[in-house]
C-alpha positions, -999 to 999 in steps of 0.1 A, spaced: 788 -739 453 808 -710 453 838 -722 438 821 -742 409 802 -705 400 836 -684 401 853 -707 379 817 -706 359 818 -670 356 865 -671 353 860 -692 321 834 -667 306 852 -639 309 881 -655 298 859 -669 266 849 -636 263 879 -624 261 895 -646 235 866 -640 208 874 -601 211 909 -602 211 906 -626 181 882 -608 163 905 -574 165 923 -560 132 904 -569 107 881 -546 77 850 -549 60 851 -561 31 847 -540 4 835 -553 -27 807 -579 -24 776 -576 -3 738 -588 -11 722 -591 -47 691 -599 -65 677 -636 -60 663 -655 -93 631 -667 -91 658 -706 -94 672 -696 -68 645 -690 -42 636 -729 -38 
């Protein structure tokens, strides 16, 4: 039971580290963004 919990913790740490490392280095887009929706786009 302890071994299974340890494997789960290590796996969670590895996944979190991979997500953090993969997401690093990018810059937010400087163009685009929100725009007003027309009435026909709401349906």
